[in-house]
VOGU-3710 file (C-alpha; in Angstrom, 3 decimals, decimal comma):
1> mnkwkkilif> 67,577/-32,622/-28,394  66,792/-34,855/-25,396  67,841/-34,021/-21,862  70,706/-36,550/-21,812  72,327/-34,952/-24,846  72,014/-31,560/-23,162  73,663/-32,925/-20,023  76,475/-34,471/-22,085  77,140/-31,172/-23,846  77,193/-29,372/-20,505
11> lmlpigayaq> 79,681/-31,879/-19,051  81,949/-31,425/-22,055  82,238/-27,681/-21,388  85,451/-26,604/-19,626  85,437/-25,550/-16,002  84,549/-21,867/-15,855  82,927/-22,130/-19,270  81,924/-18,845/-20,827  78,213/-19,659/-21,065  76,538/-21,123/-18,031
21> dlslvqyvkp> 73,511/-22,114/-20,131  72,870/-22,767/-23,802  70,758/-19,615/-24,130  71,838/-16,041/-23,421  68,433/-14,490/-24,179  67,232/-15,546/-20,737  69,631/-13,070/-19,101  68,166/-10,033/-20,845  65,729/-7,962/-18,761  64,142/-5,315/-21,001
31> iigtakmght> 62,413/-3,920/-17,913  65,779/-2,483/-16,774  65,783/1,265/-17,346  62,004/1,627/-17,617  61,727/3,439/-14,264  62,804/6,996/-13,538  65,143/8,384/-16,207  66,452/5,318/-18,080  63,836/5,966/-20,789  63,965/2,440/-22,196
41> fpgatvpfgs> 60,907/0,509/-23,379  59,960/-3,050/-22,336  58,189/-4,173/-25,510  59,050/-6,443/-28,417  61,530/-5,807/-31,217  64,288/-7,587/-33,143  67,875/-6,265/-33,322  67,805/-2,804/-34,919  64,217/-3,493/-36,059  61,971/-0,867/-37,658
51> vqlspdtdti> 59,080/-1,829/-35,356  59,290/-1,467/-31,581  55,941/-2,759/-30,329  55,609/-1,667/-26,729  53,092/-0,535/-24,104  52,495/3,150/-23,435  51,403/4,004/-19,914  50,224/7,578/-20,279  49,201/10,168/-22,850  49,903/13,458/-21,113
61> pyavdgkyng> 50,399/16,404/-23,486  53,696/18,077/-24,337  52,219/21,486/-23,500  49,742/22,733/-20,891  48,311/26,244/-21,158  50,747/27,013/-23,948  53,821/26,058/-21,909  56,104/23,016/-21,844  54,829/20,333/-19,486  57,881/19,004/-17,645
71> evykycagyq> 56,057/15,804/-16,674  56,127/14,640/-20,290  59,897/14,134/-20,064  59,324/10,914/-18,132  57,580/9,446/-21,177  60,327/9,650/-23,790  59,922/5,887/-24,329  56,176/5,882/-23,701  56,361/3,671/-20,596  57,018/4,410/-16,940
81> yadptivgfs> 57,293/1,431/-14,598  55,537/3,200/-11,721  52,361/3,891/-13,702  49,328/1,735/-12,771  47,604/1,736/-16,186  48,400/0,898/-19,797  46,859/3,060/-22,508  47,724/0,750/-25,372  50,465/-0,690/-27,546  52,113/1,459/-30,199
91> hthfsgtghs> 54,570/0,435/-32,897  57,487/2,890/-32,817  59,654/3,927/-29,868  63,054/5,452/-29,174  65,248/3,771/-26,572  66,849/5,862/-23,866  66,516/9,284/-25,472  66,250/12,606/-23,631  63,716/13,992/-26,094  61,107/12,123/-28,065
101> dlgdflimpt> 58,609/11,510/-30,818  57,012/8,380/-32,383  54,438/6,238/-30,558  52,717/5,609/-33,889  49,470/3,639/-34,326  48,341/2,758/-30,819  46,198/-0,382/-30,494  44,159/-1,353/-27,441  41,831/-4,358/-27,006  38,728/-3,759/-24,879
111> tgdvqmnpgt> 35,389/-5,266/-23,889  32,066/-3,685/-23,009  30,779/-0,369/-24,306  33,005/1,305/-26,876  35,080/4,090/-25,337  36,888/6,295/-27,824  39,184/8,234/-25,524  42,049/6,971/-23,386  40,804/8,310/-20,074  43,208/9,586/-17,444
121> sdqpengyrs> 45,450/7,901/-14,916  43,250/9,067/-12,018  39,991/8,070/-13,790  40,906/5,152/-16,042  37,298/3,918/-16,111  36,403/6,896/-18,307  38,521/5,604/-21,184  39,851/2,552/-22,927  43,016/2,268/-20,805  43,349/-0,555/-18,302
131> ayshdnevae> 44,917/-1,257/-14,950  47,603/-3,933/-14,867  50,008/-5,536/-12,427  53,719/-6,199/-12,837  52,958/-9,635/-11,371  51,184/-10,401/-14,650  53,783/-8,781/-16,906  56,602/-10,533/-18,794  59,242/-8,726/-20,853  61,777/-10,712/-22,898
141> pnyyrvkldd> 63,668/-9,999/-26,105  61,006/-9,911/-28,849  58,193/-10,853/-26,479  55,973/-8,882/-24,130  52,951/-10,151/-22,207  50,572/-8,461/-19,798  47,084/-9,029/-18,430  44,750/-6,067/-18,906  42,776/-6,295/-15,670  39,887/-4,015/-16,579
151> hqilaeltts> 39,074/-5,988/-19,720  40,269/-9,450/-18,602  42,329/-9,685/-21,788  45,768/-11,273/-22,059  47,909/-9,175/-24,407  50,977/-10,672/-26,114  53,327/-8,904/-28,512  56,135/-9,999/-30,823  57,679/-8,646/-34,044  59,611/-9,163/-37,218
161> arvgfhqytf> 61,793/-6,357/-38,572  58,886/-4,346/-40,016  55,777/-6,014/-38,591  54,220/-5,952/-35,148  52,316/-9,122/-34,249  49,594/-8,806/-31,573  47,830/-11,725/-29,909  44,907/-10,900/-27,610  43,146/-13,646/-25,623  39,584/-12,451/-24,957
171> pkssnghiil> 36,933/-13,593/-22,494  33,530/-14,648/-23,802  31,925/-11,460/-25,057  29,540/-10,159/-27,677  31,109/-6,757/-27,223  34,836/-7,037/-27,906  36,762/-4,262/-29,599  40,128/-3,342/-31,029  40,769/0,389/-30,682  43,094/1,976/-33,255
181> dlmagiynyd> 44,121/5,402/-32,003  45,678/7,438/-34,816  45,924/10,529/-32,597  48,121/8,924/-29,953  51,818/9,642/-29,890  54,771/10,381/-27,656  55,495/14,068/-26,969  52,068/14,935/-28,331  50,495/18,323/-28,810  47,341/19,566/-30,553
191> dknvwtvvrv> 48,752/20,238/-34,011  51,275/17,410/-34,188  49,161/15,254/-36,507  49,325/16,911/-39,908  47,144/14,387/-41,729  45,892/10,824/-41,418  44,387/8,554/-44,057  42,654/5,194/-43,497  41,240/2,773/-46,060  39,192/-0,200/-44,874
201> vndslvtgyr> 39,962/-2,587/-47,736  37,757/-5,434/-46,484  36,548/-6,981/-43,227  40,065/-7,961/-42,133  42,494/-5,524/-43,856  43,049/-1,823/-43,174  45,721/0,413/-44,704  46,695/4,048/-44,289  49,301/6,529/-43,167  49,864/9,443/-40,887
211> qtngwgrtrt> 52,118/12,467/-41,170  53,307/14,292/-38,074  55,064/17,585/-37,455  57,158/16,962/-34,376  60,821/16,416/-33,671  60,920/15,301/-37,305  58,862/17,958/-39,037  57,873/16,004/-42,182  57,616/12,471/-40,850  55,255/10,099/-42,661
221> vyfamsfskp> 54,647/6,462/-41,731  52,468/4,121/-43,808  50,766/0,998/-42,460  48,885/-2,184/-43,300  46,788/-3,855/-40,572  45,470/-7,391/-40,954  43,106/-9,222/-38,558  43,064/-12,995/-38,063  39,282/-12,798/-37,735  36,846/-10,631/-39,688
231> fkeygtqnnd> 35,376/-7,777/-37,674  31,587/-7,580/-37,676  31,427/-3,771/-37,578  33,701/-0,788/-37,291  33,370/2,876/-36,512  35,274/6,157/-36,507  35,523/9,187/-34,287  36,891/12,299/-35,983  38,099/14,775/-33,371  39,107/17,506/-35,807
241> pvqvykgfwr> 37,925/20,998/-34,824  34,839/22,214/-36,649  35,686/24,236/-39,741  33,532/26,590/-41,784  34,380/24,769/-44,988  33,343/21,130/-44,767  33,418/20,032/-48,401  30,854/17,493/-49,536  31,988/14,417/-47,615  29,083/15,245/-45,309
251> kfnqeknfpd> 26,894/13,305/-47,766  28,175/10,178/-46,035  27,854/8,988/-42,458  31,563/8,525/-41,804  31,162/7,404/-38,198  29,958/3,862/-38,924  31,249/1,294/-41,427  32,679/3,944/-43,775  35,871/2,766/-45,520  37,463/5,977/-46,884
261> lagkklrmhf> 38,636/8,189/-44,034  40,897/11,196/-43,670  41,519/13,813/-41,009  43,989/15,057/-38,442  42,537/13,384/-35,358  41,029/9,977/-36,034  40,232/7,090/-33,724  38,644/3,833/-34,856  37,082/0,758/-33,288  36,722/-2,701/-34,801
271> dfsteegekv> 34,113/-4,919/-33,161  34,071/-8,677/-32,502  32,165/-11,399/-30,686  34,524/-13,803/-28,935  34,372/-17,127/-27,141  36,114/-17,725/-23,823  39,881/-17,892/-24,465  39,569/-16,963/-28,146  42,639/-15,308/-29,638  42,265/-12,319/-31,919
281> kikfaispvs> 45,524/-11,674/-33,759  46,710/-8,594/-35,623  49,638/-8,141/-37,954  50,612/-4,487/-38,274  53,292/-3,609/-40,846  54,873/-0,188/-41,380  56,699/1,421/-44,295  58,462/4,735/-44,949  57,300/4,670/-48,582  53,724/3,477/-49,194
291> mqnalanmqa> 50,738/1,435/-48,034  51,517/-1,057/-50,787  55,041/-1,510/-49,446  53,711/-1,938/-45,912  51,467/-4,763/-47,121  54,367/-6,298/-49,045  56,517/-6,128/-45,884  53,812/-8,056/-44,023  53,486/-10,692/-46,726  57,265/-11,132/-46,964
301> eiphwdfdrv> 58,037/-11,282/-43,237  54,959/-12,896/-41,633  52,854/-14,657/-44,282  51,217/-16,883/-41,606  49,395/-16,540/-38,259  51,808/-18,534/-36,055  52,600/-16,175/-33,171  55,059/-18,501/-31,431  56,989/-19,007/-34,658  57,552/-15,253/-35,011
311> khhgqqlwek> 58,516/-14,943/-31,355  60,981/-17,821/-31,644  62,578/-16,494/-34,828  63,083/-13,064/-33,267  64,624/-14,568/-30,163  66,983/-16,574/-32,369  68,115/-13,276/-33,906  68,729/-11,927/-30,404  70,636/-15,056/-29,442  72,898/-14,593/-32,465
321> elqkivvdvp> 73,505/-10,978/-31,465  74,301/-11,859/-27,851  76,638/-14,709/-28,808  79,086/-12,149/-30,226  80,407/-11,804/-26,661  80,097/-14,766/-24,303  81,121/-13,951/-20,744  81,755/-15,660/-17,463  81,097/-13,149/-14,678  81,112/-13,371/-10,874
331> tnedrinfyt> 77,349/-13,167/-10,257  74,054/-13,693/-12,017  73,314/-10,003/-11,485  76,470/-9,184/-13,435  75,389/-11,546/-16,210  71,962/-9,870/-16,437  73,552/-6,422/-16,537  75,981/-7,445/-19,265  73,483/-9,057/-21,609  70,863/-6,394/-21,024
341> amyhaalmpt> 73,525/-3,845/-21,968  74,213/-5,809/-25,165  70,462/-5,854/-25,805  70,109/-2,106/-25,291  73,118/-1,585/-27,573  71,282/-3,340/-30,428  67,984/-1,407/-30,450  69,038/1,758/-32,295  69,671/3,041/-34,909  66,790/1,296/-36,665
351> mymdnngqyk> 66,410/-0,104/-40,159  64,694/2,448/-42,346  63,789/0,779/-45,600  61,269/-1,692/-46,894  61,782/-5,339/-47,707  62,365/-4,323/-51,340  65,139/-1,849/-50,371  63,089/1,331/-50,877  63,129/4,181/-48,371  62,217/7,854/-48,212
361> gldqevhqad> 65,258/10,113/-48,266  65,972/13,447/-46,675  64,801/15,031/-49,943  61,388/13,373/-49,400  61,892/11,303/-52,546  61,864/7,502/-52,736  65,325/5,952/-52,989  66,661/2,441/-53,433  69,325/1,249/-50,995  71,944/-0,273/-53,268
371> gftnytsfsl> 74,258/-2,699/-51,497  73,566/-1,486/-47,962  70,867/-1,451/-45,302  69,581/2,062/-44,693  69,278/3,186/-41,058  67,729/6,123/-39,243  67,617/7,574/-35,699  71,273/8,453/-35,185  71,634/10,138/-31,784  75,214/11,051/-32,599
381> wdtfrafhpy> 76,002/13,391/-29,694  75,623/10,320/-27,515  76,623/7,365/-29,641  79,872/8,492/-31,271  81,619/8,051/-27,929  81,381/4,281/-27,372  78,362/2,834/-29,182  79,689/3,133/-32,738  83,207/2,035/-31,689  81,508/-0,967/-30,053
391> lnlvnpkrna> 79,881/-1,816/-33,380  83,251/-1,456/-35,131  84,506/-4,148/-32,792  81,668/-6,698/-32,791  79,312/-5,647/-35,594  81,405/-3,868/-38,243  79,261/-4,771/-41,267  76,255/-3,135/-39,638  78,262/-0,038/-38,710  79,559/0,200/-42,283
401> dmvasmmahy> 75,936/0,293/-43,435  75,243/3,035/-40,908  78,085/5,099/-42,372  76,646/4,452/-45,849  73,298/5,694/-44,515  74,965/8,886/-43,265  76,533/9,405/-46,672  73,140/8,928/-48,353  71,720/11,506/-45,929  74,472/13,937/-46,948
411> qqsvlhmlpi> 73,851/13,390/-50,657  70,131/14,071/-50,213  70,629/17,143/-48,002  69,983/20,488/-49,676  72,143/21,949/-46,892  75,014/19,596/-47,840  75,508/18,415/-44,271  75,990/15,044/-42,650  73,380/14,083/-40,044  73,357/15,708/-36,625
421> wshyandnwc> 70,371/13,694/-35,317  68,866/11,654/-38,175  65,185/10,910/-37,753  62,775/9,281/-40,284  63,828/11,207/-43,450  64,477/14,297/-41,339  67,261/15,863/-39,347  65,937/17,213/-36,085  69,265/19,028/-35,379  69,263/18,010/-31,724
431> msgyhsvsvi> 72,376/18,508/-29,568  75,726/19,990/-30,602  78,808/19,093/-32,587  78,960/17,420/-35,996  79,741/13,993/-34,623  78,939/11,964/-37,710  82,496/12,905/-38,713  83,762/11,003/-35,662  81,757/7,907/-36,612  82,862/8,081/-40,243
441> adaiikgvyk> 86,535/8,687/-39,450  86,587/5,907/-36,862  85,029/3,439/-39,312  87,462/4,286/-42,119  90,577/4,372/-39,931  89,658/0,968/-38,475  89,040/-0,479/-41,944  85,316/-0,970/-41,398  83,825/1,290/-44,077  84,718/0,170/-47,604
451> gdalaaleac> 82,971/2,971/-49,505  84,520/6,034/-51,142  86,728/7,390/-48,372  87,632/10,599/-50,224  83,944/11,351/-50,749  83,421/10,761/-47,028  86,243/13,174/-46,207  84,681/15,767/-48,501  81,349/15,380/-46,691  83,076/15,806/-43,324
461> vqtanarnye> 84,855/18,981/-44,454  81,683/20,414/-45,994  79,744/19,803/-42,774  82,467/21,332/-40,601  82,421/24,463/-42,768  78,641/25,060/-42,618  79,060/28,618/-41,373  75,372/29,255/-40,715  74,981/26,311/-38,323  75,209/26,937/-34,555
471> gigayidkgy> 78,133/29,360/-34,478  80,458/27,521/-36,896  81,172/30,731/-38,831  82,336/32,521/-35,692  84,207/29,405/-34,597  86,149/29,396/-37,874  86,888/33,134/-37,688  87,667/33,475/-33,987  88,694/29,998/-32,908  85,760/29,685/-30,505
481> vpadisgtav> 81,997/30,093/-30,418  81,183/33,357/-28,608  78,791/33,152/-25,676  76,737/36,077/-26,995  75,994/33,989/-30,127  75,211/30,614/-28,549  73,964/29,579/-25,132  76,105/26,433/-25,352  79,187/28,183/-26,699  81,818/26,383/-24,627
491> sntleyaydd> 80,619/22,837/-25,196  80,139/23,638/-28,909  83,731/24,829/-29,130  85,060/21,757/-27,344  83,021/19,355/-29,479  83,901/21,095/-32,741  87,589/20,923/-31,789  87,374/17,180/-31,202  85,451/16,640/-34,449  88,051/18,703/-36,323
501> wciaqlakkl> 90,743/16,413/-34,947  88,764/13,445/-36,309  88,728/15,068/-39,750  92,472/15,665/-39,481  93,114/11,999/-38,672  91,011/10,893/-41,642  92,748/13,359/-43,967  96,143/12,147/-42,805  95,212/8,529/-43,482  94,067/9,454/-46,987
511> grmdvyqdfi> 97,154/11,541/-47,749  95,307/14,859/-47,863  97,877/16,805/-45,864  96,385/20,171/-46,868  93,153/19,214/-45,146  95,104/17,698/-42,270  96,969/20,938/-41,614  93,788/23,025/-41,612  91,894/20,773/-39,238  94,708/19,822/-36,887
521> krssnwknvy> 95,070/23,563/-36,295  91,336/23,908/-35,673  91,474/20,972/-33,250  93,470/23,117/-30,794  90,635/25,656/-30,500  89,696/24,142/-27,151  92,524/26,217/-25,689  90,632/29,394/-26,571  87,892/28,746/-24,004  90,215/27,718/-21,171
531> dpsvgfmrpr> 90,545/30,424/-18,536  93,769/29,847/-16,555  92,692/32,367/-13,938  89,956/30,033/-12,725  91,290/26,713/-14,073  88,131/25,848/-16,042  86,693/26,103/-19,509  84,659/29,306/-19,545  82,307/31,161/-21,904  84,048/33,829/-23,949
541> mtdgtfkrdf> 82,386/36,852/-25,528  82,732/38,197/-29,085  85,140/40,900/-27,848  87,447/38,210/-26,421  86,643/38,719/-22,736  85,453/35,879/-20,558  81,867/35,932/-19,319  81,717/37,703/-15,964  78,878/35,925/-14,174  80,068/32,353/-14,167
551> dvlktdgqgf> 79,314/29,428/-11,854  81,417/26,287/-12,308  78,781/24,086/-10,637  75,626/25,136/-12,456  74,498/22,945/-15,344  72,355/25,569/-17,079  73,096/29,020/-18,438  76,874/28,664/-18,232  77,728/27,870/-21,843  77,485/24,078/-21,628
561> iegnawnfsl> 74,925/21,558/-22,805  73,747/19,080/-20,150  76,775/19,507/-17,937  78,812/21,954/-15,872  82,307/23,390/-16,109  83,735/20,736/-13,790  82,785/17,968/-16,190  83,218/19,742/-19,531  86,635/21,167/-18,649  87,893/17,595/-19,038
571> yvphdpegmm> 86,417/17,219/-22,503  89,521/17,225/-24,697  89,604/13,526/-25,621  91,913/14,084/-28,587  94,587/15,930/-26,576  94,326/14,922/-22,921  98,039/15,466/-22,309  97,786/19,019/-23,666  94,757/19,588/-21,473  96,709/18,309/-18,469
581> vnmggkkrls> 99,612/20,678/-19,187  97,210/23,614/-19,466  95,654/22,650/-16,151  99,005/22,621/-14,382  100,363/19,096/-14,822  99,817/15,608/-13,459  99,353/16,514/-9,807  96,857/19,248/-10,598  94,805/16,943/-12,857  94,928/14,186/-10,247
591> ryldslfsmh> 93,610/16,526/-7,525  90,941/17,767/-9,932  89,748/14,230/-10,675  89,843/13,268/-6,986  87,690/16,287/-6,148  85,285/15,613/-9,015  84,465/12,151/-7,696  84,418/13,026/-3,988  82,739/16,446/-3,759  78,976/16,884/-3,472
601> lpdeffahte> 76,923/18,587/-6,186  73,812/20,026/-4,482  70,468/19,549/-6,219  70,086/23,279/-6,876  72,853/23,183/-9,490  71,019/20,763/-11,786  67,421/21,578/-10,855  66,791/23,157/-14,259  68,598/20,527/-16,336  66,102/17,679/-16,733
611> ditrdgiign> 68,616/15,279/-18,313  70,692/15,268/-15,104  69,289/13,658/-11,966  70,698/12,566/-8,636  70,651/8,918/-9,710  73,315/9,548/-12,354  75,741/11,532/-10,197  78,747/10,342/-8,179  80,104/13,333/-6,288  80,134/15,923/-9,072
621> yvhgnepshh> 80,883/13,331/-11,742  77,814/13,030/-13,981  77,831/9,509/-15,403  74,171/9,722/-16,342  75,142/12,074/-19,143  77,694/11,353/-21,821  80,339/14,133/-21,793  82,051/12,565/-18,773  82,180/8,970/-19,978  85,928/9,084/-20,655
631> vaylynitge> 86,821/10,915/-17,447  87,737/8,023/-15,118  90,243/6,793/-17,711  92,164/10,100/-17,494  93,930/8,879/-14,356  96,067/6,852/-16,752  97,933/10,013/-17,808  98,499/11,211/-14,239  100,624/8,137/-13,569  97,911/6,700/-11,284
641> pwkaqqkirm> 96,169/4,015/-13,319  95,029/2,317/-10,100  92,696/5,264/-9,475  91,140/4,759/-12,905  90,717/1,062/-12,128  89,078/1,749/-8,793  86,736/4,421/-10,148  85,666/2,350/-13,169  84,730/-0,637/-11,031  82,882/1,671/-8,650
651> ilkhqyhnga> 80,890/3,232/-11,514  79,984/-0,213/-12,874  78,517/-1,161/-9,498  76,944/2,200/-8,727  75,253/3,077/-12,015  74,018/-0,275/-13,344  71,579/-2,579/-11,540  68,992/-5,267/-12,328  65,881/-3,333/-11,308  63,518/-1,243/-13,402
661> dglggnddcg> 65,504/1,769/-12,154  68,787/0,032/-13,002  70,224/2,809/-15,191  71,614/5,993/-13,650  70,469/8,127/-16,576  69,054/8,000/-20,078  70,491/5,000/-21,927  70,733/7,340/-24,937  70,357/4,862/-27,771  72,844/2,419/-26,292
671> qmsawfifss> 75,677/4,744/-25,222  75,301/4,087/-21,484  75,187/0,376/-22,264  78,195/0,510/-24,603  80,195/2,178/-21,807  79,233/-0,708/-19,536  80,267/-3,360/-22,087  83,644/-1,818/-22,873  84,453/-1,052/-19,240  83,428/-4,558/-18,150
681> lgfypvapas> 85,873/-5,960/-20,712  88,693/-3,746/-19,414  89,255/-1,166/-22,163  87,525/1,913/-23,618  87,725/4,150/-26,745  88,605/7,490/-25,146  89,089/9,198/-28,536  87,190/7,541/-31,387  88,941/8,123/-34,749  92,158/6,946/-33,155
691> deywlgspai> 92,947/3,247/-33,364  93,486/2,957/-29,622  91,668/1,859/-26,496  92,624/2,873/-22,968  92,988/0,206/-20,287  90,776/0,056/-17,226  89,759/-2,740/-14,851  87,709/-5,633/-16,254  84,675/-6,856/-14,326  84,435/-10,199/-16,144
701> rnaklqfeng> 86,250/-13,415/-15,327  86,450/-14,481/-18,940  85,032/-13,215/-22,200  85,039/-14,639/-25,684  84,608/-12,118/-28,498  83,792/-13,689/-31,851  84,708/-11,246/-34,620  83,232/-11,057/-38,110  86,688/-11,617/-39,609  86,684/-15,133/-38,117
711> ntlivkainq> 89,142/-14,349/-35,328  88,421/-14,857/-31,637  89,643/-12,711/-28,764  89,702/-14,250/-25,294  89,792/-11,788/-22,398  90,710/-13,172/-18,987  90,912/-11,575/-15,565  93,066/-13,729/-13,287  92,086/-13,509/-9,596  88,899/-11,593/-10,375
721> sdknvfvkkv> 86,782/-10,461/-7,402  84,992/-7,384/-6,069  88,071/-6,578/-3,984  90,649/-7,309/-6,653  89,984/-4,225/-8,775  93,635/-3,316/-9,397  95,532/-4,501/-12,466  99,085/-5,637/-11,779  99,945/-6,686/-15,329  98,355/-7,042/-18,766
731> tlngeevksy> 99,533/-9,374/-21,518  98,377/-9,705/-25,106  99,266/-13,023/-26,703  101,959/-13,586/-24,110  103,656/-10,200/-24,394  103,314/-7,683/-21,599  101,474/-4,475/-22,506  103,813/-1,755/-21,258  101,562/1,262/-21,876  97,954/1,995/-20,932
741> klkhadlmng> 96,753/1,580/-24,526  95,754/-1,230/-26,868  95,639/-1,099/-30,669  92,389/-1,923/-32,457  94,166/-4,048/-35,076  95,925/-6,085/-32,390  92,595/-6,960/-30,797  90,984/-7,784/-34,138  93,828/-10,226/-34,857  92,472/-12,278/-31,970
751> gelifymsek> 94,319/-14,206/-29,316  94,383/-13,812/-25,562  94,245/-10,624/-23,519  94,990/-11,350/-19,861  94,589/-9,011/-16,887  96,272/-10,051/-13,622  94,142/-8,658/-10,807  95,088/-7,782/-7,232  93,578/-6,350/-4,066  96,558/-4,017/-3,763
761> k> 97,341/-1,166/-6,129
//
């Protein structure tokens, strides 16, 4: 298209057009959230891709002297913006998590003498790591570039769904190397690598696998690695401890040019001579099933050596994803925040199956995904709140496949439970609640999941009745989880009660009133941990008494997970009016919310809770952690919606910025970003598994949501500005919305949702 045609198209756009440019990819800044506690990664990936090819900036161990090393928490995504060196580029990463794993198959290009250890941040010259500068670093959707100063190598990364594509521009050298570190990983410790196998098939193809025992205790990833140029030599360093029994492999010299390798702690080097500016390219495919499947993934997805073609195709996929919501916003900073949030909300969960549909199930057997895409890495304690409802709105087919993946997980589980935190053919059981029931119920109630709904209900009921899991037996018998059974007894009780309400709503929709009656009764169990004498949720002992030593400000040791009583006492999303009555009515709840946002929470009260930091706190409101994400919207039931509107707009400005430290807390697999997207549009799913959204205060001028059903929803904010945060009136397709709620079906029918904004409440 020539420039005159582009100009003509631009002139034909209406004034205030939704897209200021033809491309939305340019507004995504993957570097946002890579500093401090955002825990995002800056590297290359496609939407929900299996490969996340990204730089890792340190390799500190999970444990030091047999104890947890708190510094490792910074490296949940492998990269910290403040670090001065890059260790290498690995192929798997979580985005925004508060615990970690992965970092598989680290590759690093080097020159000079071969160095087979990474070195340390204070003595990088003793290893293969390299200094770098952010001035020479570029991070875009599906493209990452950086100059490795110590080796004078330009590194470029891009991906397809299952293949990482490396392009390294070398200086003239007779001593160039590609290091393959099979020991490296995120949250590493001495015995994490269970076994590693490598086969050097020929002078440009290497295959293998590694099995780790980490957050996922039986996690195996297979690979195929292809070079664009034959290597002239290769070598191996086996760092396994010396054993008495050595077998008879000692007949071979396995350190140089030996093609059949196995061990727990292997590193390899592949050697090249290069001309000035010569590009050495690597295609690195992964598979959950086999080396053969990894090679087939490579051949199917990237059968050529055209780096720019792969980059361009991946960015086209991102453009398609971003075009689902086209916004006109007041500033370019707002536009960057919005599209980076959409980007972060399309990184996880990740596809977990090969190009032929095969994947490894929870039973460690190979399965065939029939009629759905299989996914893994469900951080459900975080993502049930807004991320999965967001997908139900703009990406329902993908969310339906995620529900199908959860059902496959359940069918393969010898424990007969839905996933808690699904992770590479494992459940790592992280966090509390059984929130897959929320995701499943929400998807069925909103008409997204087309599978066997009664089978899904059965799975939900079975999971909720798993008596031997985290106090559920006591919860069923007593109506609460006793504090002398669980250290997070109160938050468990509150989350189980909400999940039980979700099951009740699903049962009601399916006409199973017997199940409905059982679970609607269980959903009121939140009342059993409310102590009216102090006005907060409080740990309760097996004998029925409330815990004596209790501090409503502390975020550890008080019966809550990653939060304090002030925040968790508001966690009754399925019955906020009942919660308000228990608390003393509208005025009492209003004063409570006012105090929450205005008081000061001293550092000492969250000093031992690493997921909560000052950056994510406003007053005593902890936005950087998920249990409070619905809280600002509760002003709607106090009769003061203007306070909700004011607080929401304040949070949007306070917690989301364009810098590397632009997230106030862990992005948690897209949940923080999904909150931003919903709240920017002016509505939010306070209680997923209902069909309702609660109104807030939009931060956009206009938004165009293109739904999969072919309908279009236009959202407008008349008189939008930083000062005009109050909503005077809302109309949907010309009719005034009299309540503070919107129906999902009404939005999906399309039309025009208009907010009339004002400076006065």
